[in-house]
C-alpha positions, 0 to 999 in steps of 0.5 A: 308510167311503165311502158306497156306494148299495145295489143300484144296478143293480137299482134302475136295472133296475126304475125304468127312468130311461132313458126320462126323466121325473120321479123322486122319491128319498124318502130321497136321503141322500148322493145315490148312487141319485139320481146313478145315476138322473140319469146313466141318463136321468132328466129331473128329480128331487125328493130328500127327506131329514130329515137336513140334513147329508145334504142338504148332501152330496147337493147336492155329489154332484148339482151337475152336475144342479142345474138338474134337481134339487130337494132338500127337507128333509122326512121321506119320509112327507111325500111327498104334501105335498111333491108337492102344494106343487109341483103335481106330480100323478104321477111316473114312479118313486119310490125309498125306501132306509130304511137309515141312511147310512154318513155317519150311522154314521160321522160323529162326534157322531151317536151311531148307533154304538158304535164311538166314545164320543160323545153318545147322540143317534141323531136323523136330523133333529137340528133337533127331537125327543128324543135316545136319551139323553133317552128313556133318562133319562125312560122307565120300566123297562117302557117301556125293556124293551118298546122294546128287545124290540119294535124290537130283538127282543132277548130279554134286554130286561128285564135291559137295561132293569133295568140302565139304570135302576139305572145312571141312579140313580147317573149319567146314561146319555148316551154310546154307550160307556156304553150299549154297556157296560151292554148287554154286561154284561146279556147272558150270554156264550155263546161267539162271536157274529157281532154285538156284543151291543149291536147290537140295543139300539142298533137299537131305540133308533134306530128309536124315536127316529126313529119309523122304523116309524110311518106306514110303511104310509101312506107306501107307500100315498101313494107308489104312489098318486102313480105314473103308470100303468106307473111303479114304486116301489122300496123297500129295507129293512134289518131284518125289522120294516120289511120285514114292514110293506112286504111286507104293505102292498104285498100288500094294495094288490095284492089288495084295491085292485088298485092295483099289481102286486108285481114281487118276490114275494120280496125281492131281496138283494145278490149276494155280490160286492156284499156283499164290496165293501160289507158294510153291504149284507148286510141289504138287501132290495128290493121293487118294485111297478108302478102299474096303470092 
């Protein structure tokens, strides 16, 4: 599936790149949102991503603006370090799209999807860190169950963990097909379900492998603190655990420190036309805040 950036029209409406200025795309991915910002008038853009494959593709997408773009191999949570290293004190707008890109889901060998049988990796940054297979091989049954329940909100997490431990006694669990099969066998069948029974477990392991919730609140604080007065920060999440952290952190910054004004009291979601064009957009939630003086 071709990568389609989510809620681009809303991002442009809130970030207002037509006024020019320096923008930071904390999760540049394949460069879709960054390209839209530059086409709309952004003067300069710094793009971060922890996926080297994505940065390579983003460089191709943003080639027409190469003299105005800097791409950095870095986790979005390192935004302060990235800006400090470039002696950038404040910026005119910041974006973070926390979703897994279509490239990561669709590219062979990444292990994010159970649509193909491939190594169970799931790392966004393949230059270091444990894979999902590594975690399944070493974790206790309790750790597996807790991880699947906490990050996947899977009520059959204990059954799944028990099945994983029983299976690995006989053979290592190293592929997406193995994992999906184990999960499906562990969950009672109750007629038609909209999503595959393995979906929540795959989400949970991906979140654990990439530490997706760790430090998210501190990232939000760092990102809004680097905004120029009147500049805006936009963030797109794709599951309730992320959105909950974003909602509470932005509200706290607004209420306790008067650092920002939240412009989206409820998260914005894609309209029906966008979801029809891009089904992967259906879970997206956009929240936006503006830096006060």
